[in-house]
PyMOL Python script that loads the backbone (N, CA, C, O; Angstrom):
from pymol import cmd

cmd.read_pdbstr("""\
ATOM      1  N   UNK A   1     -23.450-101.529 -59.430  1.00  0.00           N
ATOM      2  CA  UNK A   1     -22.885-100.220 -59.198  1.00  0.00           C
ATOM      3  C   UNK A   1     -22.936 -99.871 -57.718  1.00  0.00           C
ATOM      4  O   UNK A   1     -21.973 -99.344 -57.162  1.00  0.00           O
ATOM      5  N   UNK A   2     -24.059-100.168 -57.089  1.00  0.00           N
ATOM      6  CA  UNK A   2     -24.187 -99.822 -55.675  1.00  0.00           C
ATOM      7  C   UNK A   2     -23.182-100.597 -54.832  1.00  0.00           C
ATOM      8  O   UNK A   2     -22.651-100.077 -53.851  1.00  0.00           O
ATOM      9  N   UNK A   3     -22.928-101.827 -55.217  1.00  0.00           N
ATOM     10  CA  UNK A   3     -21.995-102.634 -54.459  1.00  0.00           C
ATOM     11  C   UNK A   3     -20.575-102.057 -54.523  1.00  0.00           C
ATOM     12  O   UNK A   3     -19.880-101.990 -53.509  1.00  0.00           O
ATOM     13  N   UNK A   4     -20.168-101.656 -55.678  1.00  0.00           N
ATOM     14  CA  UNK A   4     -18.841-101.070 -55.821  1.00  0.00           C
ATOM     15  C   UNK A   4     -18.696 -99.801 -55.008  1.00  0.00           C
ATOM     16  O   UNK A   4     -17.660 -99.574 -54.382  1.00  0.00           O
ATOM     17  N   UNK A   5     -19.727 -98.974 -55.013  1.00  0.00           N
ATOM     18  CA  UNK A   5     -19.684 -97.721 -54.247  1.00  0.00           C
ATOM     19  C   UNK A   5     -19.615 -98.035 -52.753  1.00  0.00           C
ATOM     20  O   UNK A   5     -18.853 -97.414 -52.012  1.00  0.00           O
ATOM     21  N   UNK A   6     -20.422 -99.006 -52.322  1.00  0.00           N
ATOM     22  CA  UNK A   6     -20.458 -99.367 -50.913  1.00  0.00           C
ATOM     23  C   UNK A   6     -19.106 -99.902 -50.451  1.00  0.00           C
ATOM     24  O   UNK A   6     -18.632 -99.542 -49.374  1.00  0.00           O
ATOM     25  N   UNK A   7     -18.490-100.747 -51.249  1.00  0.00           N
ATOM     26  CA  UNK A   7     -17.214-101.325 -50.838  1.00  0.00           C
ATOM     27  C   UNK A   7     -16.125-100.251 -50.774  1.00  0.00           C
ATOM     28  O   UNK A   7     -15.239-100.316 -49.922  1.00  0.00           O
ATOM     29  N   UNK A   8     -16.189 -99.260 -51.675  1.00  0.00           N
ATOM     30  CA  UNK A   8     -15.221 -98.169 -51.614  1.00  0.00           C
ATOM     31  C   UNK A   8     -15.423 -97.357 -50.349  1.00  0.00           C
ATOM     32  O   UNK A   8     -14.460 -96.929 -49.712  1.00  0.00           O
ATOM     33  N   UNK A   9     -16.664 -97.149 -49.994  1.00  0.00           N
ATOM     34  CA  UNK A   9     -16.971 -96.399 -48.782  1.00  0.00           C
ATOM     35  C   UNK A   9     -16.467 -97.147 -47.545  1.00  0.00           C
ATOM     36  O   UNK A   9     -15.879 -96.548 -46.645  1.00  0.00           O
ATOM     37  N   UNK A  10     -16.699 -98.438 -47.511  1.00  0.00           N
ATOM     38  CA  UNK A  10     -16.256 -99.254 -46.380  1.00  0.00           C
ATOM     39  C   UNK A  10     -14.732 -99.255 -46.308  1.00  0.00           C
ATOM     40  O   UNK A  10     -14.164 -99.135 -45.222  1.00  0.00           O
ATOM     41  N   UNK A  11     -14.070 -99.388 -47.450  1.00  0.00           N
ATOM     42  CA  UNK A  11     -12.612 -99.380 -47.465  1.00  0.00           C
ATOM     43  C   UNK A  11     -12.087 -98.040 -46.937  1.00  0.00           C
ATOM     44  O   UNK A  11     -11.121 -98.005 -46.175  1.00  0.00           O
ATOM     45  N   UNK A  12     -12.723 -96.952 -47.340  1.00  0.00           N
ATOM     46  CA  UNK A  12     -12.312 -95.634 -46.843  1.00  0.00           C
ATOM     47  C   UNK A  12     -12.498 -95.516 -45.343  1.00  0.00           C
ATOM     48  O   UNK A  12     -11.652 -94.944 -44.655  1.00  0.00           O
ATOM     49  N   UNK A  13     -13.598 -96.052 -44.830  1.00  0.00           N
ATOM     50  CA  UNK A  13     -13.846 -96.002 -43.390  1.00  0.00           C
ATOM     51  C   UNK A  13     -12.817 -96.840 -42.631  1.00  0.00           C
ATOM     52  O   UNK A  13     -12.351 -96.441 -41.564  1.00  0.00           O
ATOM     53  N   UNK A  14     -12.471 -97.984 -43.177  1.00  0.00           N
ATOM     54  CA  UNK A  14     -11.471 -98.840 -42.536  1.00  0.00           C
ATOM     55  C   UNK A  14     -10.119 -98.138 -42.517  1.00  0.00           C
ATOM     56  O   UNK A  14      -9.418 -98.156 -41.505  1.00  0.00           O
ATOM     57  N   UNK A  15      -9.756 -97.522 -43.638  1.00  0.00           N
ATOM     58  CA  UNK A  15      -8.488 -96.794 -43.690  1.00  0.00           C
ATOM     59  C   UNK A  15      -8.466 -95.646 -42.689  1.00  0.00           C
ATOM     60  O   UNK A  15      -7.469 -95.434 -41.999  1.00  0.00           O
ATOM     61  N   UNK A  16      -9.574 -94.903 -42.613  1.00  0.00           N
ATOM     62  CA  UNK A  16      -9.663 -93.799 -41.653  1.00  0.00           C
ATOM     63  C   UNK A  16      -9.554 -94.312 -40.220  1.00  0.00           C
ATOM     64  O   UNK A  16      -8.926 -93.683 -39.369  1.00  0.00           O
ATOM     65  N   UNK A  17     -10.173 -95.463 -39.968  1.00  0.00           N
ATOM     66  CA  UNK A  17     -10.129 -96.054 -38.633  1.00  0.00           C
ATOM     67  C   UNK A  17      -8.696 -96.401 -38.240  1.00  0.00           C
ATOM     68  O   UNK A  17      -8.280 -96.147 -37.109  1.00  0.00           O
ATOM     69  N   UNK A  18      -7.950 -96.974 -39.166  1.00  0.00           N
ATOM     70  CA  UNK A  18      -6.557 -97.333 -38.880  1.00  0.00           C
ATOM     71  C   UNK A  18      -5.717 -96.088 -38.619  1.00  0.00           C
ATOM     72  O   UNK A  18      -4.855 -96.095 -37.740  1.00  0.00           O
ATOM     73  N   UNK A  19      -5.959 -95.035 -39.363  1.00  0.00           N
ATOM     74  CA  UNK A  19      -5.214 -93.786 -39.149  1.00  0.00           C
ATOM     75  C   UNK A  19      -5.522 -93.201 -37.780  1.00  0.00           C
ATOM     76  O   UNK A  19      -4.620 -92.743 -37.079  1.00  0.00           O
ATOM     77  N   UNK A  20      -6.809 -93.217 -37.394  1.00  0.00           N
ATOM     78  CA  UNK A  20      -7.188 -92.688 -36.090  1.00  0.00           C
ATOM     79  C   UNK A  20      -6.535 -93.483 -34.970  1.00  0.00           C
ATOM     80  O   UNK A  20      -6.064 -92.904 -33.991  1.00  0.00           O
ATOM     81  N   UNK A  21      -6.503 -94.798 -35.103  1.00  0.00           N
ATOM     82  CA  UNK A  21      -5.895 -95.639 -34.072  1.00  0.00           C
ATOM     83  C   UNK A  21      -4.414 -95.331 -33.931  1.00  0.00           C
ATOM     84  O   UNK A  21      -3.892 -95.277 -32.817  1.00  0.00           O
ATOM     85  N   UNK A  22      -3.734 -95.130 -35.052  1.00  0.00           N
ATOM     86  CA  UNK A  22      -2.314 -94.800 -35.004  1.00  0.00           C
ATOM     87  C   UNK A  22      -2.099 -93.446 -34.329  1.00  0.00           C
ATOM     88  O   UNK A  22      -1.180 -93.290 -33.526  1.00  0.00           O
ATOM     89  N   UNK A  23      -2.947 -92.465 -34.656  1.00  0.00           N
ATOM     90  CA  UNK A  23      -2.830 -91.131 -34.061  1.00  0.00           C
ATOM     91  C   UNK A  23      -3.070 -91.189 -32.556  1.00  0.00           C
ATOM     92  O   UNK A  23      -2.331 -90.579 -31.784  1.00  0.00           O
ATOM     93  N   UNK A  24      -4.091 -91.914 -32.143  1.00  0.00           N
ATOM     94  CA  UNK A  24      -4.399 -92.032 -30.715  1.00  0.00           C
ATOM     95  C   UNK A  24      -3.274 -92.757 -29.996  1.00  0.00           C
ATOM     96  O   UNK A  24      -2.874 -92.352 -28.905  1.00  0.00           O
ATOM     97  N   UNK A  25      -2.762 -93.817 -30.588  1.00  0.00           N
ATOM     98  CA  UNK A  25      -1.675 -94.573 -29.966  1.00  0.00           C
ATOM     99  C   UNK A  25      -0.442 -93.691 -29.808  1.00  0.00           C
ATOM    100  O   UNK A  25       0.244 -93.769 -28.788  1.00  0.00           O
ATOM    101  N   UNK A  26      -0.154 -92.865 -30.785  1.00  0.00           N
ATOM    102  CA  UNK A  26       1.009 -91.976 -30.700  1.00  0.00           C
ATOM    103  C   UNK A  26       0.830 -90.957 -29.590  1.00  0.00           C
ATOM    104  O   UNK A  26       1.775 -90.674 -28.854  1.00  0.00           O
ATOM    105  N   UNK A  27      -0.359 -90.406 -29.459  1.00  0.00           N
ATOM    106  CA  UNK A  27      -0.612 -89.403 -28.426  1.00  0.00           C
ATOM    107  C   UNK A  27      -0.569 -90.036 -27.047  1.00  0.00           C
ATOM    108  O   UNK A  27       0.019 -89.471 -26.126  1.00  0.00           O
ATOM    109  N   UNK A  28      -1.186 -91.206 -26.891  1.00  0.00           N
ATOM    110  CA  UNK A  28      -1.214 -91.873 -25.591  1.00  0.00           C
ATOM    111  C   UNK A  28       0.185 -92.324 -25.195  1.00  0.00           C
ATOM    112  O   UNK A  28       0.548 -92.252 -24.021  1.00  0.00           O
ATOM    113  N   UNK A  29       0.970 -92.785 -26.152  1.00  0.00           N
ATOM    114  CA  UNK A  29       2.318 -93.244 -25.817  1.00  0.00           C
ATOM    115  C   UNK A  29       3.198 -92.088 -25.341  1.00  0.00           C
ATOM    116  O   UNK A  29       4.181 -92.313 -24.635  1.00  0.00           O
ATOM    117  N   UNK A  30       2.864 -90.880 -25.712  1.00  0.00           N
ATOM    118  CA  UNK A  30       3.617 -89.716 -25.246  1.00  0.00           C
ATOM    119  C   UNK A  30       3.132 -89.230 -23.886  1.00  0.00           C
ATOM    120  O   UNK A  30       3.666 -88.265 -23.339  1.00  0.00           O
ATOM    121  N   UNK A  31       2.120 -89.900 -23.343  1.00  0.00           N
ATOM    122  CA  UNK A  31       1.644 -89.556 -22.009  1.00  0.00           C
ATOM    123  C   UNK A  31       0.569 -88.483 -22.000  1.00  0.00           C
ATOM    124  O   UNK A  31       0.231 -87.969 -20.934  1.00  0.00           O
ATOM    125  N   UNK A  32       0.035 -88.138 -23.131  1.00  0.00           N
ATOM    126  CA  UNK A  32      -1.014 -87.130 -23.193  1.00  0.00           C
ATOM    127  C   UNK A  32      -2.341 -87.798 -23.496  1.00  0.00           C
ATOM    128  O   UNK A  32      -2.390 -88.847 -24.138  1.00  0.00           O
ATOM    129  N   UNK A  33      -3.404 -87.188 -23.035  1.00  0.00           N
ATOM    130  CA  UNK A  33      -4.738 -87.708 -23.292  1.00  0.00           C
ATOM    131  C   UNK A  33      -5.497 -86.724 -24.167  1.00  0.00           C
ATOM    132  O   UNK A  33      -5.261 -85.517 -24.113  1.00  0.00           O
ATOM    133  N   UNK A  34      -6.386 -87.240 -24.953  1.00  0.00           N
ATOM    134  CA  UNK A  34      -7.166 -86.405 -25.856  1.00  0.00           C
ATOM    135  C   UNK A  34      -8.482 -86.038 -25.189  1.00  0.00           C
ATOM    136  O   UNK A  34      -9.304 -86.911 -24.912  1.00  0.00           O
ATOM    137  N   UNK A  35      -8.684 -84.756 -24.930  1.00  0.00           N
ATOM    138  CA  UNK A  35      -9.949 -84.234 -24.401  1.00  0.00           C
ATOM    139  C   UNK A  35     -10.440 -84.986 -23.169  1.00  0.00           C
ATOM    140  O   UNK A  35     -11.647 -85.160 -23.005  1.00  0.00           O
ATOM    141  N   UNK A  36      -9.565 -85.424 -22.327  1.00  0.00           N
ATOM    142  CA  UNK A  36      -9.983 -86.134 -21.121  1.00  0.00           C
ATOM    143  C   UNK A  36      -9.440 -85.419 -19.885  1.00  0.00           C
ATOM    144  O   UNK A  36      -8.226 -85.323 -19.700  1.00  0.00           O
ATOM    145  N   UNK A  37     -10.329 -84.928 -19.055  1.00  0.00           N
ATOM    146  CA  UNK A  37      -9.843 -84.358 -17.800  1.00  0.00           C
ATOM    147  C   UNK A  37      -9.400 -85.477 -16.867  1.00  0.00           C
ATOM    148  O   UNK A  37      -9.914 -86.591 -16.962  1.00  0.00           O
ATOM    149  N   UNK A  38      -8.473 -85.211 -15.982  1.00  0.00           N
ATOM    150  CA  UNK A  38      -8.054 -86.267 -15.054  1.00  0.00           C
ATOM    151  C   UNK A  38      -9.233 -86.671 -14.166  1.00  0.00           C
ATOM    152  O   UNK A  38      -9.978 -85.816 -13.688  1.00  0.00           O
ATOM    153  N   UNK A  39      -9.396 -87.981 -13.948  1.00  0.00           N
ATOM    154  CA  UNK A  39     -10.475 -88.453 -13.096  1.00  0.00           C
ATOM    155  C   UNK A  39     -10.019 -89.682 -12.329  1.00  0.00           C
ATOM    156  O   UNK A  39      -9.093 -90.378 -12.745  1.00  0.00           O
ATOM    157  N   UNK A  40     -10.666 -89.938 -11.222  1.00  0.00           N
ATOM    158  CA  UNK A  40     -10.254 -91.108 -10.435  1.00  0.00           C
ATOM    159  C   UNK A  40     -10.522 -92.392 -11.197  1.00  0.00           C
ATOM    160  O   UNK A  40     -11.285 -92.426 -12.163  1.00  0.00           O
ATOM    161  N   UNK A  41      -9.876 -93.432 -10.734  1.00  0.00           N
ATOM    162  CA  UNK A  41     -10.056 -94.722 -11.388  1.00  0.00           C
ATOM    163  C   UNK A  41     -11.512 -95.162 -11.293  1.00  0.00           C
ATOM    164  O   UNK A  41     -12.250 -94.726 -10.409  1.00  0.00           O
ATOM    165  N   UNK A  42     -11.904 -96.014 -12.197  1.00  0.00           N
ATOM    166  CA  UNK A  42     -13.293 -96.496 -12.203  1.00  0.00           C
ATOM    167  C   UNK A  42     -13.612 -97.262 -10.918  1.00  0.00           C
ATOM    168  O   UNK A  42     -14.723 -97.181 -10.394  1.00  0.00           O
ATOM    169  N   UNK A  43     -12.640 -97.991 -10.430  1.00  0.00           N
ATOM    170  CA  UNK A  43     -12.869 -98.760  -9.202  1.00  0.00           C
ATOM    171  C   UNK A  43     -13.150 -97.830  -8.030  1.00  0.00           C
ATOM    172  O   UNK A  43     -14.073 -98.060  -7.250  1.00  0.00           O
ATOM    173  N   UNK A  44     -12.344 -96.776  -7.914  1.00  0.00           N
ATOM    174  CA  UNK A  44     -12.544 -95.828  -6.823  1.00  0.00           C
ATOM    175  C   UNK A  44     -13.875 -95.106  -6.982  1.00  0.00           C
ATOM    176  O   UNK A  44     -14.584 -94.876  -6.003  1.00  0.00           O
ATOM    177  N   UNK A  45     -14.204 -94.756  -8.196  1.00  0.00           N
ATOM    178  CA  UNK A  45     -15.466 -94.083  -8.463  1.00  0.00           C
ATOM    179  C   UNK A  45     -16.640 -94.974  -8.064  1.00  0.00           C
ATOM    180  O   UNK A  45     -17.611 -94.498  -7.476  1.00  0.00           O
ATOM    181  N   UNK A  46     -16.552 -96.250  -8.381  1.00  0.00           N
ATOM    182  CA  UNK A  46     -17.616 -97.190  -8.017  1.00  0.00           C
ATOM    183  C   UNK A  46     -17.724 -97.335  -6.504  1.00  0.00           C
ATOM    184  O   UNK A  46     -18.824 -97.415  -5.958  1.00  0.00           O
ATOM    185  N   UNK A  47     -16.583 -97.369  -5.833  1.00  0.00           N
ATOM    186  CA  UNK A  47     -16.600 -97.475  -4.373  1.00  0.00           C
ATOM    187  C   UNK A  47     -17.203 -96.224  -3.734  1.00  0.00           C
ATOM    188  O   UNK A  47     -17.949 -96.324  -2.759  1.00  0.00           O
ATOM    189  N   UNK A  48     -16.889 -95.069  -4.269  1.00  0.00           N
ATOM    190  CA  UNK A  48     -17.457 -93.832  -3.731  1.00  0.00           C
ATOM    191  C   UNK A  48     -18.972 -93.791  -3.934  1.00  0.00           C
ATOM    192  O   UNK A  48     -19.700 -93.306  -3.068  1.00  0.00           O
ATOM    193  N   UNK A  49     -19.442 -94.291  -5.061  1.00  0.00           N
ATOM    194  CA  UNK A  49     -20.882 -94.369  -5.290  1.00  0.00           C
ATOM    195  C   UNK A  49     -21.538 -95.354  -4.319  1.00  0.00           C
ATOM    196  O   UNK A  49     -22.618 -95.089  -3.791  1.00  0.00           O
ATOM    197  N   UNK A  50     -20.884 -96.477  -4.094  1.00  0.00           N
ATOM    198  CA  UNK A  50     -21.414 -97.464  -3.146  1.00  0.00           C
ATOM    199  C   UNK A  50     -21.457 -96.875  -1.741  1.00  0.00           C
ATOM    200  O   UNK A  50     -22.404 -97.108  -0.991  1.00  0.00           O
ATOM    201  N   UNK A  51     -20.430 -96.115  -1.393  1.00  0.00           N
ATOM    202  CA  UNK A  51     -20.388 -95.485  -0.076  1.00  0.00           C
ATOM    203  C   UNK A  51     -21.539 -94.498   0.098  1.00  0.00           C
ATOM    204  O   UNK A  51     -22.177 -94.454   1.149  1.00  0.00           O
ATOM    205  N   UNK A  52     -21.793 -93.717  -0.933  1.00  0.00           N
ATOM    206  CA  UNK A  52     -22.902 -92.759  -0.885  1.00  0.00           C
ATOM    207  C   UNK A  52     -24.228 -93.480  -0.715  1.00  0.00           C
ATOM    208  O   UNK A  52     -25.084 -93.049   0.056  1.00  0.00           O
ATOM    209  N   UNK A  53     -24.393 -94.571  -1.433  1.00  0.00           N
ATOM    210  CA  UNK A  53     -25.630 -95.353  -1.321  1.00  0.00           C
ATOM    211  C   UNK A  53     -25.784 -95.943   0.076  1.00  0.00           C
ATOM    212  O   UNK A  53     -26.882 -95.933   0.631  1.00  0.00           O
ATOM    213  N   UNK A  54     -24.704 -96.454   0.649  1.00  0.00           N
ATOM    214  CA  UNK A  54     -24.763 -97.019   1.995  1.00  0.00           C
ATOM    215  C   UNK A  54     -25.151 -95.951   3.022  1.00  0.00           C
ATOM    216  O   UNK A  54     -25.975 -96.203   3.901  1.00  0.00           O
ATOM    217  N   UNK A  55     -24.562 -94.771   2.910  1.00  0.00           N
ATOM    218  CA  UNK A  55     -24.898 -93.689   3.840  1.00  0.00           C
ATOM    219  C   UNK A  55     -26.367 -93.286   3.721  1.00  0.00           C
ATOM    220  O   UNK A  55     -27.034 -93.025   4.722  1.00  0.00           O
ATOM    221  N   UNK A  56     -26.854 -93.240   2.496  1.00  0.00           N
ATOM    222  CA  UNK A  56     -28.260 -92.905   2.267  1.00  0.00           C
ATOM    223  C   UNK A  56     -29.180 -93.958   2.879  1.00  0.00           C
ATOM    224  O   UNK A  56     -30.178 -93.626   3.517  1.00  0.00           O
ATOM    225  N   UNK A  57     -28.836 -95.229   2.680  1.00  0.00           N
ATOM    226  CA  UNK A  57     -29.639 -96.315   3.249  1.00  0.00           C
ATOM    227  C   UNK A  57     -29.598 -96.301   4.767  1.00  0.00           C
ATOM    228  O   UNK A  57     -30.598 -96.595   5.421  1.00  0.00           O
ATOM    229  N   UNK A  58     -28.445 -95.960   5.332  1.00  0.00           N
ATOM    230  CA  UNK A  58     -28.327 -95.909   6.793  1.00  0.00           C
ATOM    231  C   UNK A  58     -29.233 -94.833   7.380  1.00  0.00           C
ATOM    232  O   UNK A  58     -29.806 -95.017   8.454  1.00  0.00           O
ATOM    233  N   UNK A  59     -29.359 -93.732   6.692  1.00  0.00           N
ATOM    234  CA  UNK A  59     -30.201 -92.648   7.197  1.00  0.00           C
ATOM    235  C   UNK A  59     -31.686 -92.978   7.092  1.00  0.00           C
ATOM    236  O   UNK A  59     -32.492 -92.489   7.884  1.00  0.00           O
ATOM    237  N   UNK A  60     -32.043 -93.796   6.127  1.00  0.00           N
ATOM    238  CA  UNK A  60     -33.461 -94.050   5.895  1.00  0.00           C
ATOM    239  C   UNK A  60     -33.994 -95.313   6.573  1.00  0.00           C
ATOM    240  O   UNK A  60     -35.208 -95.513   6.624  1.00  0.00           O
ATOM    241  N   UNK A  61     -33.120 -96.160   7.090  1.00  0.00           N
ATOM    242  CA  UNK A  61     -33.608 -97.406   7.681  1.00  0.00           C
ATOM    243  C   UNK A  61     -33.884 -97.249   9.173  1.00  0.00           C
ATOM    244  O   UNK A  61     -33.268 -96.442   9.869  1.00  0.00           O
ATOM    245  N   UNK A  62     -34.831 -98.055   9.628  1.00  0.00           N
ATOM    246  CA  UNK A  62     -35.138 -98.091  11.058  1.00  0.00           C
ATOM    247  C   UNK A  62     -34.851 -99.478  11.643  1.00  0.00           C
ATOM    248  O   UNK A  62     -34.916 -99.663  12.859  1.00  0.00           O
ATOM    249  N   UNK A  63     -34.541-100.431  10.801  1.00  0.00           N
ATOM    250  CA  UNK A  63     -34.260-101.796  11.230  1.00  0.00           C
ATOM    251  C   UNK A  63     -32.837-101.861  11.793  1.00  0.00           C
ATOM    252  O   UNK A  63     -31.876-101.637  11.057  1.00  0.00           O
ATOM    253  N   UNK A  64     -32.689-102.169  13.098  1.00  0.00           N
ATOM    254  CA  UNK A  64     -31.353-102.168  13.709  1.00  0.00           C
ATOM    255  C   UNK A  64     -30.409-103.225  13.116  1.00  0.00           C
ATOM    256  O   UNK A  64     -29.209-102.981  12.989  1.00  0.00           O
ATOM    257  N   UNK A  65     -30.947-104.395  12.755  1.00  0.00           N
ATOM    258  CA  UNK A  65     -30.083-105.423  12.160  1.00  0.00           C
ATOM    259  C   UNK A  65     -29.565-104.987  10.795  1.00  0.00           C
ATOM    260  O   UNK A  65     -28.407-105.231  10.455  1.00  0.00           O
ATOM    261  N   UNK A  66     -30.422-104.345  10.020  1.00  0.00           N
ATOM    262  CA  UNK A  66     -30.000-103.866   8.703  1.00  0.00           C
ATOM    263  C   UNK A  66     -28.997-102.727   8.851  1.00  0.00           C
ATOM    264  O   UNK A  66     -28.072-102.598   8.049  1.00  0.00           O
ATOM    265  N   UNK A  67     -29.184-101.904   9.877  1.00  0.00           N
ATOM    266  CA  UNK A  67     -28.261-100.798  10.123  1.00  0.00           C
ATOM    267  C   UNK A  67     -26.862-101.331  10.466  1.00  0.00           C
ATOM    268  O   UNK A  67     -25.859-100.774  10.020  1.00  0.00           O
ATOM    269  N   UNK A  68     -26.796-102.408  11.257  1.00  0.00           N
ATOM    270  CA  UNK A  68     -25.509-103.027  11.583  1.00  0.00           C
ATOM    271  C   UNK A  68     -24.853-103.575  10.309  1.00  0.00           C
ATOM    272  O   UNK A  68     -23.647-103.424  10.113  1.00  0.00           O
ATOM    273  N   UNK A  69     -25.641-104.199   9.461  1.00  0.00           N
ATOM    274  CA  UNK A  69     -25.137-104.706   8.195  1.00  0.00           C
ATOM    275  C   UNK A  69     -24.572-103.572   7.341  1.00  0.00           C
ATOM    276  O   UNK A  69     -23.494-103.708   6.761  1.00  0.00           O
ATOM    277  N   UNK A  70     -25.293-102.460   7.264  1.00  0.00           N
ATOM    278  CA  UNK A  70     -24.840-101.317   6.478  1.00  0.00           C
ATOM    279  C   UNK A  70     -23.557-100.717   7.050  1.00  0.00           C
ATOM    280  O   UNK A  70     -22.670-100.313   6.297  1.00  0.00           O
ATOM    281  N   UNK A  71     -23.455-100.656   8.385  1.00  0.00           N
ATOM    282  CA  UNK A  71     -22.239-100.128   9.013  1.00  0.00           C
ATOM    283  C   UNK A  71     -21.033-101.018   8.696  1.00  0.00           C
ATOM    284  O   UNK A  71     -19.940-100.520   8.425  1.00  0.00           O
ATOM    285  N   UNK A  72     -21.236-102.311   8.731  1.00  0.00           N
ATOM    286  CA  UNK A  72     -20.162-103.253   8.389  1.00  0.00           C
ATOM    287  C   UNK A  72     -19.757-103.086   6.922  1.00  0.00           C
ATOM    288  O   UNK A  72     -18.570-103.080   6.596  1.00  0.00           O
ATOM    289  N   UNK A  73     -20.731-102.955   6.065  1.00  0.00           N
ATOM    290  CA  UNK A  73     -20.458-102.756   4.640  1.00  0.00           C
ATOM    291  C   UNK A  73     -19.734-101.442   4.400  1.00  0.00           C
ATOM    292  O   UNK A  73     -18.820-101.375   3.578  1.00  0.00           O
ATOM    293  N   UNK A  74     -20.136-100.401   5.112  1.00  0.00           N
ATOM    294  CA  UNK A  74     -19.487 -99.093   4.975  1.00  0.00           C
ATOM    295  C   UNK A  74     -18.027 -99.172   5.410  1.00  0.00           C
ATOM    296  O   UNK A  74     -17.154 -98.585   4.771  1.00  0.00           O
ATOM    297  N   UNK A  75     -17.763 -99.889   6.487  1.00  0.00           N
ATOM    298  CA  UNK A  75     -16.380-100.044   6.946  1.00  0.00           C
ATOM    299  C   UNK A  75     -15.545-100.780   5.895  1.00  0.00           C
ATOM    300  O   UNK A  75     -14.389-100.427   5.661  1.00  0.00           O
ATOM    301  N   UNK A  76     -16.124-101.790   5.270  1.00  0.00           N
ATOM    302  CA  UNK A  76     -15.398-102.540   4.234  1.00  0.00           C
ATOM    303  C   UNK A  76     -15.117-101.654   3.018  1.00  0.00           C
ATOM    304  O   UNK A  76     -14.028-101.708   2.447  1.00  0.00           O
ATOM    305  N   UNK A  77     -16.087-100.849   2.629  1.00  0.00           N
ATOM    306  CA  UNK A  77     -15.898 -99.953   1.478  1.00  0.00           C
ATOM    307  C   UNK A  77     -14.844 -98.900   1.807  1.00  0.00           C
ATOM    308  O   UNK A  77     -13.990 -98.596   0.975  1.00  0.00           O
ATOM    309  N   UNK A  78     -14.899 -98.344   3.015  1.00  0.00           N
ATOM    310  CA  UNK A  78     -13.905 -97.354   3.426  1.00  0.00           C
ATOM    311  C   UNK A  78     -12.498 -97.944   3.408  1.00  0.00           C
ATOM    312  O   UNK A  78     -11.545 -97.269   3.019  1.00  0.00           O
ATOM    313  N   UNK A  79     -12.364 -99.194   3.826  1.00  0.00           N
ATOM    314  CA  UNK A  79     -11.069 -99.862   3.809  1.00  0.00           C
ATOM    315  C   UNK A  79     -10.566-100.015   2.373  1.00  0.00           C
ATOM    316  O   UNK A  79      -9.387 -99.791   2.100  1.00  0.00           O
ATOM    317  N   UNK A  80     -11.449-100.392   1.465  1.00  0.00           N
ATOM    318  CA  UNK A  80     -11.050-100.556   0.068  1.00  0.00           C
ATOM    319  C   UNK A  80     -10.652 -99.218  -0.545  1.00  0.00           C
ATOM    320  O   UNK A  80      -9.708 -99.152  -1.332  1.00  0.00           O
ATOM    321  N   UNK A  81     -11.362 -98.161  -0.193  1.00  0.00           N
ATOM    322  CA  UNK A  81     -11.024 -96.836  -0.709  1.00  0.00           C
ATOM    323  C   UNK A  81      -9.658 -96.398  -0.209  1.00  0.00           C
ATOM    324  O   UNK A  81      -8.866 -95.837  -0.967  1.00  0.00           O
ATOM    325  N   UNK A  82      -9.379 -96.652   1.066  1.00  0.00           N
ATOM    326  CA  UNK A  82      -8.075 -96.266   1.602  1.00  0.00           C
ATOM    327  C   UNK A  82      -6.938 -97.051   0.982  1.00  0.00           C
ATOM    328  O   UNK A  82      -5.824 -96.539   0.867  1.00  0.00           O
ATOM    329  N   UNK A  83      -7.198 -98.289   0.578  1.00  0.00           N
ATOM    330  CA  UNK A  83      -6.174 -99.105  -0.070  1.00  0.00           C
ATOM    331  C   UNK A  83      -5.859 -98.605  -1.476  1.00  0.00           C
ATOM    332  O   UNK A  83      -4.736 -98.763  -1.956  1.00  0.00           O
ATOM    333  N   UNK A  84      -6.836 -98.010  -2.126  1.00  0.00           N
ATOM    334  CA  UNK A  84      -6.626 -97.495  -3.470  1.00  0.00           C
ATOM    335  C   UNK A  84      -5.784 -96.234  -3.445  1.00  0.00           C
ATOM    336  O   UNK A  84      -4.936 -96.038  -4.316  1.00  0.00           O
ATOM    337  N   UNK A  85      -6.004 -95.384  -2.469  1.00  0.00           N
ATOM    338  CA  UNK A  85      -5.281 -94.115  -2.385  1.00  0.00           C
ATOM    339  C   UNK A  85      -3.893 -94.352  -1.992  1.00  0.00           C
ATOM    340  O   UNK A  85      -3.117 -93.405  -1.866  1.00  0.00           O
TER     341      UNK A  85
END
""", "prot")
cmd.dss("prot")
cmd.show_as("cartoon", "prot")
cmd.util.cbc("prot")
cmd.orient("prot")
């Protein structure tokens, strides 16, 4: 008995999943997003986080060689950010 009930439950969940996918696909194909505010691309977001980390490290380091490395890295990140925009 438990097996029959479980399989019916699983079948219902699978059916619901397919319906949700169809609904989401229809909404996305029309160019609308569900409950999502516009946000920058993940790549740009990651670069901005890396830039923030580099600036923080530059302020806290006293090693001149490491500071030069961080400045070079910051320039590379800034270039990548400008290419995305």
